[in-house]
N, C-alpha and C positions, 0 to 999 in steps of 0.2 A: 287505739280501742282494744278495750277490757272483755273478754271471751269467757264461759261459763261451759264448760266442755267434760265428757269422761273419757277417761282413757282408757285405750280400746287395744284390742289384741293383731299387732301390727298396724297402724290408724288407713286410714284409708285417702287420696291424694286429696279429697276436698278438704278430710279433716287436716290436715298436716297445711293447706293455703292458708286453713283459718288462723293456724296455732303460727304459723310464721309470719304471718301477716298484722297480726294483735299486735299490740305494744306490755300485755299481760294476759296470760292464761290463768286460770282459776281451774281446776280439776276437780269436777265431784266427784265427792268421796264418801258421802252418807246417803248415798241411793238406795233402795229394796232392789234387790238383785232380778233382770228378768229374761227370761226364756228368748231367743234367737232376736241375739241382737249385736252388733258388733263387739262387745264385753269380751267374750269369749271366742269371733269367728273373723274370720280374714276370705279375701278372693285373688284369686292371683292369675295368671293369662300362663296355660294348659296347651298343648298341643291340642287337644279336642274341645277346649272352649274354654268359659271361666270353669275353674276346682275352686272350692270352700276347702280352706283349711277349720277343722270346729274344733277347739280345746272342751276337753271333757269336760264336767265336774262334778261334785257331787254333792247331790240335790237332800238340802234337812229333809227330815221324817217328819219335822214336828211343823206344824198347820200354820207358825206363825211364818211373817214374812223375813228372809235373811236379808241381812245388806250385802251388797258386794261386797265392801270390805272380806266380811268375813267366810266368804266362797272359797270352796276348797278345792284344787284342782283333783281329778279322778288316776291314781296312780297305777289300774290293776292293766291297764298297756301299756305300749310304748306309742305315744300317738303325739312326742317329741321326735321319733327315730320316722314315723311315718310321715310328720310335717319334713321333717329335713331330707327327706328322697322323694317327697314331690317336687319339692324346691329346685333341687338337682337337675331332676328330670326335666321341670323346667326350663329353667334357667341355664342350665349349665355353658351354654354355645350362646347363650346372651355378651354383648362386651364387657359387661365389666361384674359378672358373678365370682369368680376367681378373685378381682381388685378387695373384693367387702367380705368371699368366704371366711375367713381366720374370724373375722370381726364378730359377724353372726354365729358362728357356730356352737358357743356357751349356751348361747340362749336357747337352744335348740338339742342339749346334750347334759348342762346342769341340773339338779335337779328342781321342781317345780313344788311349791304345795301353795301358796295362795295367790289366784285368779289377778288381785288387785295389784299386787307387789311386783308379778309378773310385768301386767300390761306399761306399771312405772315404769321400770329396767326399759323395758322392750323402746319406752320412747324418751327416755337418756341413751341411750343406742345410735337410733334413729336421729337422734338431733346433735350426736356425736359424729355420725358417720356423712349427714350435711353439710356439718359446719355450720346450725346454727345455734345463735344463742338465745333462746326463749325466756323470760322471767318466768316462774312456773311457783304456785301458790296452791292449796289444795280449801277445801269447804271445810267448815268445824262444825256444819248442822246443815240437814234438808232446811232449803226455802221453797217454795213451788214458785213466789216472785222474786225479782233480782231484780235489781240496779243494771246489773253486767249485759251486755248482750250472749241472751241464752241460745247456746247451740248445742244441748242436751240433746236435742231430736237428733242431730246425725248419728248417735247409738243405735237408733232404731234401723234391722234389716227390711222387715215389711212393708214400709211407709219410705223409704228412701228416695230421696229427691234429685231429679236430676241437674247437672251440671253443665254449662256451657265448655268443657274444658279443650285445653288445646290438645291437636294430639303430636305423639312423638313413636318415633319408632317403636316396634314392637317385635319381639324376636319370634313370635305366631302368628303377626298380622298374613303373612298367606295365606295361612289358613284356614283364616274364623273372621277375618278383618281386624278392624282396632276397637279396643274393648275398656270403654273411660272408665275410672272412679275404681281400679283396682286397690290394692293393697300399696301402700308405699313402699314396698319393696319391687316391684313390677318395675315404678321408674327408676328406683335406686340404680335396679339390674341393667337398663337400659339404657341410663342416661349418663348414671353416673355423676363426674362432679359438679355436670349442666344440671342435677334434679334442684340443687336450691332455688339459684337463678327463674327455672321454671314454676318452682312455686309462688319464686316474687309476685313474675309476671300477669300469675291470672287475676284476670278481673271479673268474683260471683259475687255476687246478691246473697247470702245468709239469711 
């Protein structure tokens, strides 16, 4: 199965299941930017429950729609440092945070300009940490209809679909129960090298 999907900020577990199980992944890179989507946000499990990590962007002053690939990240405050501190606070006691810490550290400390480029770099790093060999292509133009399995809806956060994901042990589960379909970081920090096996074993209908 070949799928069409958006690159996102530290993708959800369901998104990674779709990409890992696909024969080919095509990233939509010609779309118009929309607010309040996983293009610039991700959820992690914190001691108090689900925590949103949001990447601030510089909104266009023009009335014309802005393409996602043209979106520039806001650099007036240290959002990367905030996200990194949130991850440390949330996962420092998880089994595999230290195992991956050095690999993901640059993603939160190196300068970021374009949102799309950052998301693609994140996906490349996540695949490397998972040990997943995924064939990637990108779109050359935006098309409403596609012969591919269209999973572009997975970028929406307001109309997010619930998936019957298998549970795994989460570091803060005793505080608020199991939180499904968080960022792939949650699965990595809790399951480590077993994360890819988990993704490959899930049977979801998209």
